[in-house]
C-alpha positions as CSV (number, residue, x, y, z in Angstrom):
1,X,2.0,-96.6,-80.7
2,X,1.6,-99.7,-82.9
3,X,4.6,-98.6,-85.0
4,X,6.8,-98.4,-82.0
5,X,5.7,-101.9,-80.8
6,X,6.2,-103.3,-84.3
7,X,9.7,-101.8,-84.5
8,X,10.8,-103.1,-81.1
9,X,9.4,-106.5,-81.9
10,X,11.4,-106.7,-85.1
11,X,14.5,-105.4,-83.3
12,X,14.1,-108.2,-80.7
13,X,13.8,-110.8,-83.5
14,X,16.8,-109.4,-85.4
15,X,19.2,-109.3,-82.4
16,X,18.1,-112.5,-80.7
17,X,18.0,-115.0,-83.5
18,X,21.8,-115.2,-84.2
19,X,22.2,-116.3,-80.6
20,X,20.5,-119.6,-81.5
21,X,22.5,-120.2,-84.7
22,X,25.3,-122.4,-83.4
23,X,27.7,-124.4,-85.4
24,X,27.5,-128.1,-85.1
25,X,29.1,-131.2,-86.6
26,X,27.5,-131.8,-90.0
27,X,29.6,-134.8,-91.3
28,X,32.8,-136.7,-90.4
29,X,35.1,-139.2,-92.0
30,X,35.2,-141.7,-90.4
31,X,31.7,-141.1,-89.1
32,X,30.2,-141.8,-85.7
33,X,30.2,-145.6,-85.0
34,X,31.8,-146.4,-88.3
35,X,34.1,-149.5,-88.6
36,X,37.0,-148.7,-90.9
37,X,38.6,-151.7,-92.6
38,X,41.3,-149.8,-94.6
39,X,44.4,-147.9,-93.7
40,X,43.4,-144.7,-92.0
41,X,45.6,-141.6,-91.6
42,X,43.2,-138.7,-92.0
43,X,40.2,-137.6,-90.0
44,X,38.0,-134.9,-91.5
45,X,35.1,-133.1,-89.8
46,X,32.7,-130.8,-91.6
47,X,30.7,-128.3,-89.6
48,X,27.4,-126.4,-90.5
49,X,29.1,-123.1,-91.0
50,X,32.6,-121.6,-91.2
51,X,34.8,-122.2,-88.1
52,X,37.4,-119.9,-86.7
53,X,41.1,-120.2,-85.7
54,X,41.5,-121.8,-82.3
55,X,39.4,-124.8,-83.4
56,X,41.1,-128.2,-82.7
57,X,40.5,-131.8,-81.9
58,X,42.3,-134.7,-80.2
59,X,42.2,-138.4,-81.0
60,X,42.2,-141.0,-78.1
61,X,42.8,-144.7,-78.5
62,X,40.8,-147.3,-76.5
63,X,43.2,-146.9,-73.6
64,X,42.6,-143.2,-73.4
65,X,46.1,-142.4,-74.8
66,X,46.2,-139.4,-77.2
67,X,47.3,-140.2,-80.8
68,X,49.6,-137.5,-82.1
69,X,48.8,-135.7,-85.3
70,X,51.4,-134.7,-87.8
71,X,49.2,-131.9,-89.1
72,X,45.8,-130.3,-88.2
73,X,44.5,-127.8,-90.7
74,X,41.4,-125.6,-90.9
75,X,39.6,-125.2,-94.3
76,X,36.5,-122.9,-94.1
77,X,34.0,-125.3,-92.4
78,X,36.3,-128.3,-92.2
79,X,38.9,-129.4,-89.6
80,X,41.3,-132.0,-91.0
81,X,43.9,-134.0,-89.1
82,X,46.6,-136.3,-90.5
83,X,48.6,-138.8,-88.5
84,X,52.2,-139.8,-89.4
85,X,51.3,-143.5,-89.5
86,X,48.1,-145.4,-90.2
87,X,46.0,-146.1,-87.1
88,X,46.2,-149.6,-85.6
89,X,43.2,-151.7,-84.9
90,X,41.0,-150.5,-82.0
91,X,38.3,-148.1,-80.9
92,X,39.1,-144.3,-81.2
93,X,37.4,-141.3,-79.7
94,X,37.5,-137.9,-81.4
95,X,37.1,-134.9,-79.0
96,X,36.6,-131.7,-80.9
97,X,36.4,-128.1,-79.7
98,X,35.7,-125.4,-82.2
99,X,35.1,-121.6,-82.3
100,X,32.0,-121.0,-84.3
101,X,31.5,-118.1,-86.7
102,X,29.5,-116.4,-83.9
103,X,32.5,-116.6,-81.6
104,X,31.0,-119.3,-79.3
105,X,33.1,-122.3,-78.1
106,X,31.4,-125.5,-79.0
107,X,32.6,-129.0,-78.0
108,X,31.6,-132.5,-78.9
109,X,32.9,-136.0,-79.4
110,X,32.3,-139.2,-81.4
111,X,33.8,-142.7,-81.7
112,X,34.8,-145.0,-84.5
113,X,36.6,-148.3,-84.8
114,X,39.5,-149.5,-86.9
115,X,39.3,-153.2,-87.8
116,X,41.6,-154.1,-90.7
117,X,41.1,-157.4,-92.4
118,X,43.4,-160.2,-91.4
119,X,46.2,-160.7,-94.0
120,X,46.2,-163.9,-96.0
121,X,48.5,-166.6,-94.8
122,X,48.5,-165.4,-91.1
123,X,47.9,-168.2,-88.6
124,X,45.5,-166.9,-86.1
125,X,44.3,-170.2,-84.8
126,X,46.7,-170.7,-81.9
127,X,45.4,-170.7,-78.3
128,X,47.5,-167.7,-77.2
129,X,46.3,-165.5,-80.1
130,X,42.7,-166.5,-79.4
131,X,43.1,-165.6,-75.8
132,X,44.6,-162.3,-76.7
133,X,41.8,-161.5,-79.2
134,X,39.3,-162.4,-76.5
135,X,40.9,-160.0,-74.1
136,X,40.9,-157.3,-76.7
137,X,37.2,-157.8,-77.3
138,X,36.5,-157.7,-73.6
139,X,38.5,-154.4,-73.3
140,X,36.6,-153.0,-76.3
141,X,33.2,-153.9,-74.7
142,X,34.3,-152.1,-71.5
143,X,35.5,-149.1,-73.6
144,X,32.1,-149.0,-75.4
145,X,30.3,-149.0,-72.1
146,X,32.5,-146.2,-70.9
147,X,31.9,-144.3,-74.2
148,X,28.2,-144.8,-73.9
149,X,28.3,-143.5,-70.3
150,X,30.4,-140.5,-71.4
151,X,28.0,-139.9,-74.3
152,X,25.0,-139.9,-71.8
153,X,26.8,-137.4,-69.6
154,X,27.5,-135.2,-72.7
155,X,23.8,-135.3,-73.7
156,X,22.8,-134.4,-70.1
157,X,25.3,-131.4,-70.2
158,X,23.9,-130.3,-73.6
159,X,20.3,-130.4,-72.3
160,X,21.2,-127.9,-69.5
161,X,20.3,-124.3,-70.2
162,X,22.6,-122.8,-72.7
163,X,24.0,-119.4,-71.6
164,X,23.2,-117.8,-74.9
165,X,19.5,-118.7,-74.4
166,X,19.6,-116.9,-71.1
167,X,21.2,-113.9,-72.7
168,X,18.5,-113.9,-75.4
169,X,15.8,-114.0,-72.8
170,X,17.4,-111.2,-70.8
171,X,17.8,-109.1,-73.9
172,X,14.1,-109.7,-74.8
173,X,13.1,-108.7,-71.3
174,X,15.2,-105.5,-71.4
175,X,13.8,-104.6,-74.8
176,X,10.3,-105.1,-73.4
177,X,11.1,-103.0,-70.4
178,X,12.5,-100.2,-72.6
179,X,9.3,-100.3,-74.7
180,X,7.1,-100.1,-71.6
181,X,9.2,-97.1,-70.3
182,X,9.0,-95.4,-73.7
183,X,5.2,-95.8,-73.7
184,X,4.9,-94.5,-70.1
185,X,7.0,-91.4,-71.0
186,X,4.9,-90.8,-74.2
187,X,1.7,-91.0,-72.2
188,X,3.1,-88.8,-69.4
189,X,4.1,-86.1,-71.9
190,X,0.6,-85.9,-73.4
191,X,-0.9,-85.0,-70.1
C-alpha cells in the first residue's frame, strides 16, 4: 500500500510542477525605468526560457500612439524589435505578449524614457521654448502617474488566481480521489 501511495505522490509532483514554471521577462534593453541618452532604434527583451512563435510586443509613446517597428524577430529566448528611425525624446511603454515554452500566453509591460542631450550651440533660453519644455514635463508627470496606476492594476491582475494553479489543484485532487478509489477496491477484493 505504501508503494502505491509513493508512486501516486511522485506522479502528482511530476505532472503538476511544470504548470508552475512560467516564462517571465529576465532582462530588457532599455530596461524598466531606464533613461536613454543615446540614439535608440532597437529594443531587446530576454525571457527566462525559450519563447514560441506568436510572441510579439508593441511600443507606445507618451501620448499612447503606437510606434511602428521595421522588424520584430524571435531568437530563442529573445524578442528584438527595430524601428526605422531613432526614437524621439519622451516616455515609452513596451507591452509584450509571449507564448512560453509551455504554451501559456504571458503578458507584461514596462516603461523607459528617451532624453537625448541638448546639442551644443542650441539656444534653449527663450521664453517660448521654456514654456514648451515645462508643458512637456507636466505631460510626462501625468503619463508617469497613469503608468503607475496601470502598473498597479497589472500587479492586482497578476495577484489573482492563475488558472494553471487551479488546474494543478484539481489534478492533485483527482489523483488523490483515484488513489482512494484504488485503495477501496483493493480492500474490497481482499474480503
